[in-house]
Short mmCIF file of the C-alpha atoms (twelve columns), coordinates in Angstrom:
data_MODEL
# 
_entry.id   MODEL 
# 
loop_
_atom_site.group_PDB 
_atom_site.id 
_atom_site.type_symbol 
_atom_site.label_atom_id 
_atom_site.label_alt_id 
_atom_site.label_comp_id 
_atom_site.label_asym_id 
_atom_site.label_seq_id 
_atom_site.Cartn_x 
_atom_site.Cartn_y 
_atom_site.Cartn_z 
_atom_site.pdbx_PDB_model_num 
ATOM 1   C CA . MET A 1   43.202 24.074 -27.496 1 
ATOM 2   C CA . HIS A 2   41.620 20.285 -27.616 1 
ATOM 3   C CA . PRO A 3   37.638 20.478 -26.628 1 
ATOM 4   C CA . ILE A 4   36.670 16.911 -27.562 1 
ATOM 5   C CA . ALA A 5   38.727 14.489 -25.311 1 
ATOM 6   C CA . PHE A 6   37.297 11.214 -27.220 1 
ATOM 7   C CA . LYS A 7   33.954 9.995  -28.683 1 
ATOM 8   C CA . LEU A 8   31.665 7.294  -28.180 1 
ATOM 9   C CA . GLY A 9   29.821 6.567  -31.188 1 
ATOM 10  C CA . GLY A 10  28.271 9.451  -32.306 1 
ATOM 11  C CA . LEU A 11  28.391 11.560 -28.997 1 
ATOM 12  C CA . ALA A 12  31.417 13.561 -28.355 1 
ATOM 13  C CA . ILE A 13  32.850 13.803 -24.744 1 
ATOM 14  C CA . HIS A 14  34.170 17.209 -24.141 1 
ATOM 15  C CA . TRP A 15  37.475 18.191 -22.223 1 
ATOM 16  C CA . TYR A 16  35.560 20.899 -20.468 1 
ATOM 17  C CA . GLY A 17  33.154 18.609 -18.870 1 
ATOM 18  C CA . VAL A 18  35.645 15.738 -18.318 1 
ATOM 19  C CA . MET A 19  37.753 18.416 -16.322 1 
ATOM 20  C CA . VAL A 20  34.993 19.697 -14.347 1 
ATOM 21  C CA . ALA A 21  33.917 16.190 -13.262 1 
ATOM 22  C CA . LEU A 22  37.727 15.966 -12.069 1 
ATOM 23  C CA . GLY A 23  37.678 18.982 -10.341 1 
ATOM 24  C CA . PHE A 24  34.289 17.845 -8.498  1 
ATOM 25  C CA . LEU A 25  35.966 14.333 -7.810  1 
ATOM 26  C CA . ALA A 26  39.321 16.007 -6.405  1 
ATOM 27  C CA . GLY A 27  37.594 18.250 -4.180  1 
ATOM 28  C CA . LEU A 28  34.802 15.897 -2.924  1 
ATOM 29  C CA . TRP A 29  37.613 13.514 -2.060  1 
ATOM 30  C CA . THR A 30  39.873 15.693 -0.201  1 
ATOM 31  C CA . ALA A 31  37.155 17.334 1.591   1 
ATOM 32  C CA . SER A 32  35.852 13.716 2.862   1 
ATOM 33  C CA . ARG A 33  39.559 13.145 4.354   1 
ATOM 34  C CA . ARG A 34  39.397 16.495 6.060   1 
ATOM 35  C CA . ALA A 35  36.220 15.755 7.422   1 
ATOM 36  C CA . LEU A 36  37.681 13.063 9.366   1 
ATOM 37  C CA . ARG A 37  39.702 15.384 11.360  1 
ATOM 38  C CA . THR A 38  36.528 17.288 12.695  1 
ATOM 39  C CA . GLY A 39  34.450 14.430 13.528  1 
ATOM 40  C CA . ILE A 40  32.105 14.374 10.478  1 
ATOM 41  C CA . ALA A 41  31.267 11.141 8.636   1 
ATOM 42  C CA . ALA A 42  33.090 11.516 5.293   1 
ATOM 43  C CA . GLU A 43  30.027 9.502  4.091   1 
ATOM 44  C CA . LYS A 44  28.313 13.081 4.844   1 
ATOM 45  C CA . ILE A 45  30.301 15.003 2.618   1 
ATOM 46  C CA . LEU A 46  29.781 12.436 -0.036  1 
ATOM 47  C CA . ASP A 47  26.391 12.464 -0.092  1 
ATOM 48  C CA . LEU A 48  26.619 16.272 -0.223  1 
ATOM 49  C CA . GLY A 49  28.230 15.919 -3.692  1 
ATOM 50  C CA . PRO A 50  25.300 15.684 -5.838  1 
ATOM 51  C CA . TRP A 51  23.658 18.606 -3.975  1 
ATOM 52  C CA . LEU A 52  26.466 21.003 -5.181  1 
ATOM 53  C CA . ILE A 53  27.136 19.709 -8.348  1 
ATOM 54  C CA . LEU A 54  23.099 20.155 -8.947  1 
ATOM 55  C CA . GLY A 55  23.172 23.725 -7.374  1 
ATOM 56  C CA . ALA A 56  26.625 24.918 -8.950  1 
ATOM 57  C CA . ILE A 57  25.648 23.856 -12.498 1 
ATOM 58  C CA . VAL A 58  22.273 25.292 -12.314 1 
ATOM 59  C CA . GLY A 59  23.798 28.268 -10.546 1 
ATOM 60  C CA . ALA A 60  26.969 28.749 -13.047 1 
ATOM 61  C CA . ARG A 61  24.578 28.657 -16.242 1 
ATOM 62  C CA . GLY A 62  21.937 30.340 -15.032 1 
ATOM 63  C CA . LEU A 63  24.038 33.424 -14.390 1 
ATOM 64  C CA . TYR A 64  25.791 32.790 -17.809 1 
ATOM 65  C CA . VAL A 65  22.552 32.882 -19.925 1 
ATOM 66  C CA . ILE A 66  21.324 36.115 -17.969 1 
ATOM 67  C CA . SER A 67  24.585 37.710 -18.523 1 
ATOM 68  C CA . TYR A 68  25.036 36.761 -22.129 1 
ATOM 69  C CA . TRP A 69  21.865 36.515 -23.484 1 
ATOM 70  C CA . ARG A 70  21.885 39.097 -26.014 1 
ATOM 71  C CA . GLU A 71  25.084 37.874 -27.723 1 
ATOM 72  C CA . SER A 72  24.422 34.053 -27.347 1 
ATOM 73  C CA . PHE A 73  21.008 32.872 -27.034 1 
ATOM 74  C CA . ALA A 74  18.638 35.113 -28.196 1 
ATOM 75  C CA . GLY A 75  16.750 34.257 -31.353 1 
ATOM 76  C CA . GLN A 76  19.051 30.719 -30.810 1 
ATOM 77  C CA . PRO A 77  17.237 27.549 -30.451 1 
ATOM 78  C CA . PHE A 78  15.799 26.852 -26.749 1 
ATOM 79  C CA . GLY A 79  17.843 23.716 -26.430 1 
ATOM 80  C CA . GLU A 80  21.014 26.216 -26.662 1 
ATOM 81  C CA . ILE A 81  20.608 27.191 -22.906 1 
ATOM 82  C CA . PHE A 82  21.604 23.887 -21.724 1 
ATOM 83  C CA . ALA A 83  24.165 22.964 -23.940 1 
ATOM 84  C CA . VAL A 84  27.183 23.494 -21.297 1 
ATOM 85  C CA . TRP A 85  29.622 21.583 -23.239 1 
ATOM 86  C CA . HIS A 86  29.615 24.830 -25.606 1 
ATOM 87  C CA . GLY A 87  31.311 26.386 -22.602 1 
ATOM 88  C CA . GLY A 88  29.320 28.841 -20.664 1 
ATOM 89  C CA . LEU A 89  29.416 28.762 -17.168 1 
ATOM 90  C CA . VAL A 90  30.103 31.630 -14.867 1 
ATOM 91  C CA . TYR A 91  31.836 30.809 -11.690 1 
ATOM 92  C CA . TYR A 92  30.172 33.135 -9.225  1 
ATOM 93  C CA . GLY A 93  26.888 31.690 -10.050 1 
ATOM 94  C CA . GLY A 94  28.129 28.403 -9.401  1 
ATOM 95  C CA . LEU A 95  29.451 29.751 -6.033  1 
ATOM 96  C CA . ILE A 96  26.066 30.947 -5.159  1 
ATOM 97  C CA . GLY A 97  24.107 27.731 -6.259  1 
ATOM 98  C CA . ALA A 98  26.389 25.434 -4.572  1 
ATOM 99  C CA . SER A 99  26.289 27.759 -1.519  1 
ATOM 100 C CA . LEU A 100 22.499 27.493 -1.083  1 
ATOM 101 C CA . ALA A 101 22.602 23.921 -1.865  1 
ATOM 102 C CA . GLY A 102 24.807 23.207 0.566   1 
ATOM 103 C CA . LEU A 103 22.900 25.312 3.388   1 
ATOM 104 C CA . LEU A 104 19.843 23.398 2.395   1 
ATOM 105 C CA . TYR A 105 21.534 19.950 2.727   1 
ATOM 106 C CA . THR A 106 23.053 20.902 6.118   1 
ATOM 107 C CA . ARG A 107 19.755 22.288 7.386   1 
ATOM 108 C CA . LEU A 108 17.936 18.780 6.469   1 
ATOM 109 C CA . LYS A 109 21.071 16.622 8.090   1 
ATOM 110 C CA . LYS A 110 21.222 18.834 11.002  1 
ATOM 111 C CA . LEU A 111 25.003 19.476 10.102  1 
ATOM 112 C CA . PRO A 112 26.952 22.327 11.777  1 
ATOM 113 C CA . LEU A 113 27.209 24.555 8.863   1 
ATOM 114 C CA . GLY A 114 30.305 26.891 9.591   1 
ATOM 115 C CA . LYS A 115 32.139 23.444 9.807   1 
ATOM 116 C CA . VAL A 116 30.725 21.757 6.682   1 
ATOM 117 C CA . ALA A 117 31.844 25.502 4.883   1 
ATOM 118 C CA . ASP A 118 35.265 25.083 6.181   1 
ATOM 119 C CA . ILE A 119 35.803 21.477 5.034   1 
ATOM 120 C CA . LEU A 120 34.803 22.376 1.696   1 
ATOM 121 C CA . ALA A 121 36.547 25.598 1.182   1 
ATOM 122 C CA . PRO A 122 39.977 24.145 0.550   1 
ATOM 123 C CA . SER A 123 38.381 21.791 -1.630  1 
ATOM 124 C CA . ILE A 124 36.525 24.515 -3.809  1 
ATOM 125 C CA . ALA A 125 39.711 26.170 -4.750  1 
ATOM 126 C CA . LEU A 126 41.329 22.658 -5.640  1 
ATOM 127 C CA . GLY A 127 38.410 21.852 -8.080  1 
ATOM 128 C CA . HIS A 128 38.850 25.248 -9.381  1 
ATOM 129 C CA . VAL A 129 42.208 24.602 -10.717 1 
ATOM 130 C CA . PHE A 130 40.890 21.707 -12.883 1 
ATOM 131 C CA . GLY A 131 37.805 23.775 -14.238 1 
ATOM 132 C CA . ARG A 132 39.811 26.531 -15.472 1 
ATOM 133 C CA . ILE A 133 42.622 23.886 -17.525 1 
ATOM 134 C CA . GLY A 134 39.267 22.738 -19.022 1 
ATOM 135 C CA . CYS A 135 38.454 26.048 -19.986 1 
ATOM 136 C CA . LEU A 136 41.971 26.165 -21.700 1 
ATOM 137 C CA . LEU A 137 41.378 23.306 -23.366 1 
ATOM 138 C CA . ASN A 138 37.581 24.631 -24.636 1 
ATOM 139 C CA . GLY A 139 39.153 27.826 -25.504 1 
ATOM 140 C CA . CYS A 140 36.927 30.269 -23.415 1 
ATOM 141 C CA . CYS A 141 37.950 32.641 -20.798 1 
ATOM 142 C CA . TYR A 142 40.598 33.472 -22.818 1 
ATOM 143 C CA . GLY A 143 43.062 36.868 -22.132 1 
ATOM 144 C CA . ARG A 144 43.575 40.190 -23.780 1 
ATOM 145 C CA . ALA A 145 46.281 40.408 -26.135 1 
ATOM 146 C CA . CYS A 146 49.756 40.417 -25.077 1 
ATOM 147 C CA . THR A 147 53.654 39.649 -26.498 1 
ATOM 148 C CA . LEU A 148 54.816 38.130 -23.674 1 
ATOM 149 C CA . PRO A 149 57.159 35.107 -24.028 1 
ATOM 150 C CA . TRP A 150 54.445 32.801 -22.444 1 
ATOM 151 C CA . ALA A 151 51.370 34.285 -24.679 1 
ATOM 152 C CA . ILE A 152 49.306 31.655 -26.178 1 
ATOM 153 C CA . GLN A 153 47.227 31.357 -29.500 1 
ATOM 154 C CA . PHE A 154 44.191 29.470 -30.533 1 
ATOM 155 C CA . PRO A 155 43.993 27.631 -33.537 1 
ATOM 156 C CA . PRO A 156 41.954 29.435 -36.440 1 
ATOM 157 C CA . GLY A 157 38.350 28.313 -36.957 1 
ATOM 158 C CA . ASN A 158 38.068 27.335 -33.377 1 
ATOM 159 C CA . PRO A 159 34.636 26.804 -32.443 1 
ATOM 160 C CA . LEU A 160 34.370 29.601 -29.674 1 
ATOM 161 C CA . ASN A 161 35.899 32.271 -31.889 1 
ATOM 162 C CA . ALA A 162 38.745 32.703 -29.332 1 
ATOM 163 C CA . PRO A 163 41.682 34.915 -30.943 1 
ATOM 164 C CA . THR A 164 44.134 33.746 -33.040 1 
ATOM 165 C CA . TYR A 165 46.822 36.119 -32.215 1 
ATOM 166 C CA . PRO A 166 48.667 35.954 -29.106 1 
ATOM 167 C CA . VAL A 167 47.089 36.532 -25.537 1 
ATOM 168 C CA . HIS A 168 47.411 35.990 -21.919 1 
ATOM 169 C CA . PRO A 169 46.806 32.710 -20.980 1 
ATOM 170 C CA . THR A 170 44.071 33.742 -18.389 1 
ATOM 171 C CA . GLU A 171 42.958 30.506 -17.448 1 
ATOM 172 C CA . VAL A 172 46.510 29.536 -16.779 1 
ATOM 173 C CA . TYR A 173 47.055 32.424 -14.455 1 
ATOM 174 C CA . GLU A 174 43.748 31.399 -12.601 1 
ATOM 175 C CA . SER A 175 44.501 27.943 -12.369 1 
ATOM 176 C CA . LEU A 176 47.986 28.524 -10.604 1 
ATOM 177 C CA . LEU A 177 46.733 31.100 -8.412  1 
ATOM 178 C CA . ASN A 178 43.913 28.726 -7.371  1 
ATOM 179 C CA . LEU A 179 46.364 25.988 -6.741  1 
ATOM 180 C CA . GLY A 180 48.332 28.292 -4.198  1 
ATOM 181 C CA . LEU A 181 44.867 29.196 -2.442  1 
ATOM 182 C CA . TYR A 182 44.056 25.560 -1.877  1 
ATOM 183 C CA . ALA A 183 47.512 24.797 -0.226  1 
ATOM 184 C CA . ALA A 184 46.919 28.010 1.914   1 
ATOM 185 C CA . LEU A 185 43.470 27.194 2.996   1 
ATOM 186 C CA . ALA A 186 44.406 23.748 3.637   1 
ATOM 187 C CA . TRP A 187 47.115 25.097 6.106   1 
ATOM 188 C CA . LEU A 188 44.704 27.515 7.572   1 
ATOM 189 C CA . TYR A 189 42.268 24.536 8.039   1 
ATOM 190 C CA . ARG A 190 44.515 22.714 10.581  1 
ATOM 191 C CA . ARG A 191 44.890 25.994 12.321  1 
ATOM 192 C CA . LYS A 192 41.833 27.676 12.481  1 
ATOM 193 C CA . GLN A 193 40.335 29.446 15.492  1 
ATOM 194 C CA . PHE A 194 36.730 29.405 14.939  1 
ATOM 195 C CA . ASP A 195 34.111 27.365 12.666  1 
ATOM 196 C CA . GLY A 196 33.552 29.511 9.459   1 
ATOM 197 C CA . GLN A 197 37.119 30.912 9.213   1 
ATOM 198 C CA . VAL A 198 38.343 29.111 6.457   1 
ATOM 199 C CA . PHE A 199 35.563 29.465 4.409   1 
ATOM 200 C CA . ALA A 200 35.318 33.589 4.769   1 
ATOM 201 C CA . VAL A 201 39.198 33.263 3.977   1 
ATOM 202 C CA . TYR A 202 38.295 31.661 0.813   1 
ATOM 203 C CA . LEU A 203 35.970 34.183 -0.107  1 
ATOM 204 C CA . VAL A 204 38.587 37.081 0.450   1 
ATOM 205 C CA . GLY A 205 41.393 35.291 -1.166  1 
ATOM 206 C CA . TYR A 206 39.114 34.117 -4.268  1 
ATOM 207 C CA . ALA A 207 37.842 37.674 -4.793  1 
ATOM 208 C CA . LEU A 208 41.370 39.320 -4.835  1 
ATOM 209 C CA . LEU A 209 42.852 36.679 -7.059  1 
ATOM 210 C CA . ARG A 210 39.770 36.818 -9.541  1 
ATOM 211 C CA . SER A 211 39.939 40.489 -9.626  1 
ATOM 212 C CA . LEU A 212 43.983 40.254 -10.327 1 
ATOM 213 C CA . VAL A 213 43.101 37.774 -12.960 1 
ATOM 214 C CA . ASP A 214 40.388 39.600 -14.713 1 
ATOM 215 C CA . LEU A 215 42.744 42.503 -15.356 1 
ATOM 216 C CA . PHE A 216 43.875 40.489 -18.280 1 
ATOM 217 C CA . ARG A 217 40.775 38.827 -19.513 1 
ATOM 218 C CA . GLY A 218 39.804 39.560 -23.113 1 
ATOM 219 C CA . ASP A 219 36.545 37.724 -23.576 1 
ATOM 220 C CA . TYR A 220 33.968 39.908 -22.758 1 
ATOM 221 C CA . PRO A 221 31.923 42.209 -24.660 1 
ATOM 222 C CA . ALA A 222 32.576 45.941 -25.200 1 
ATOM 223 C CA . HIS A 223 29.458 46.799 -23.181 1 
ATOM 224 C CA . GLN A 224 30.546 44.884 -20.028 1 
ATOM 225 C CA . TYR A 225 33.359 46.692 -19.189 1 
ATOM 226 C CA . TYR A 226 32.588 49.627 -16.423 1 
ATOM 227 C CA . LEU A 227 34.168 52.259 -14.751 1 
ATOM 228 C CA . GLY A 228 35.970 53.807 -17.535 1 
ATOM 229 C CA . GLY A 229 36.255 50.674 -19.414 1 
ATOM 230 C CA . TRP A 230 38.552 48.431 -17.153 1 
ATOM 231 C CA . ALA A 231 36.099 46.747 -14.829 1 
ATOM 232 C CA . THR A 232 34.376 43.449 -15.960 1 
ATOM 233 C CA . PRO A 233 31.370 41.879 -14.151 1 
ATOM 234 C CA . ALA A 234 33.501 39.727 -12.234 1 
ATOM 235 C CA . HIS A 235 35.159 42.864 -10.741 1 
ATOM 236 C CA . LEU A 236 31.677 43.856 -9.291  1 
ATOM 237 C CA . ALA A 237 31.244 40.337 -8.178  1 
ATOM 238 C CA . SER A 238 34.426 39.973 -6.527  1 
ATOM 239 C CA . LEU A 239 33.947 43.189 -4.894  1 
ATOM 240 C CA . VAL A 240 30.830 42.153 -3.207  1 
ATOM 241 C CA . THR A 241 32.110 39.078 -2.213  1 
ATOM 242 C CA . LEU A 242 35.154 40.608 -1.084  1 
ATOM 243 C CA . VAL A 243 32.686 42.652 1.452   1 
ATOM 244 C CA . GLY A 244 31.068 39.629 2.583   1 
ATOM 245 C CA . GLY A 245 34.093 37.458 3.256   1 
ATOM 246 C CA . LEU A 246 35.382 40.317 5.323   1 
ATOM 247 C CA . VAL A 247 32.297 41.091 7.540   1 
ATOM 248 C CA . LEU A 248 32.012 37.073 7.784   1 
ATOM 249 C CA . LEU A 249 35.268 37.294 9.175   1 
ATOM 250 C CA . ARG A 250 34.507 39.666 11.582  1 
ATOM 251 C CA . VAL A 251 30.937 38.489 12.488  1 
ATOM 252 C CA . LEU A 252 32.487 35.036 12.891  1 
ATOM 253 C CA . SER A 253 35.779 36.305 15.331  1 
ATOM 254 C CA . ARG A 254 33.408 38.023 17.421  1 
ATOM 255 C CA . ALA A 255 30.905 35.839 18.138  1 
ATOM 256 C CA . ARG A 256 33.326 32.541 19.101  1 
ATOM 257 C CA . PRO A 257 33.210 31.292 22.645  1 
ATOM 258 C CA . LYS A 258 35.811 32.870 24.455  1 
# 
């Protein structure tokens, strides 16, 4: 756990923010290269970047604040709501925010939504690889207690109160699974049969991998476990995402030209 990357005078630059920024840059660059195969100018995808960044941060932070208001924000200074460097971005909120921003951008620029979504889908998974490493360095999104050889321990007195006993490295689990998802989606992109297919498969794939990883997560408050104490809020969001992805695959496959 190394939350601070370096300092500029009195300003501390956190690894969490650095890794999220690297994830966005890697995602945008790979997406811009992929766009060239579709006949969409790389500049159009790069120009989409600020829209996605703003939408993702607003959505991810907004859902986190709503979800953890009682534990982290009630009675705290108002400015704590915006202190993203302390951690606290819910991925599904970021996906919703970025999707809405992307939808607005494609409408304004008159770009084909399905093609743009497919261009971005593998890069979303790639960006998430970096983001979860940022979580590991920050000490958030940690796992349940375990005694496996690859268990990790956070140092005593860490600012986010991550456990100092051995836990599952869930940040690493999700990072590696997202890397595999990126490779699979990049392979599918070159063989897709209709627009929107790659993005829909991303929704299905991420919902499944996130559901698996969340079985080992240990950072949720006790009152946020459902269905007998094993299901997390992300499990419920993953179920909705899985159904949405499957429905999207069905609808788009039936609508494609013969």
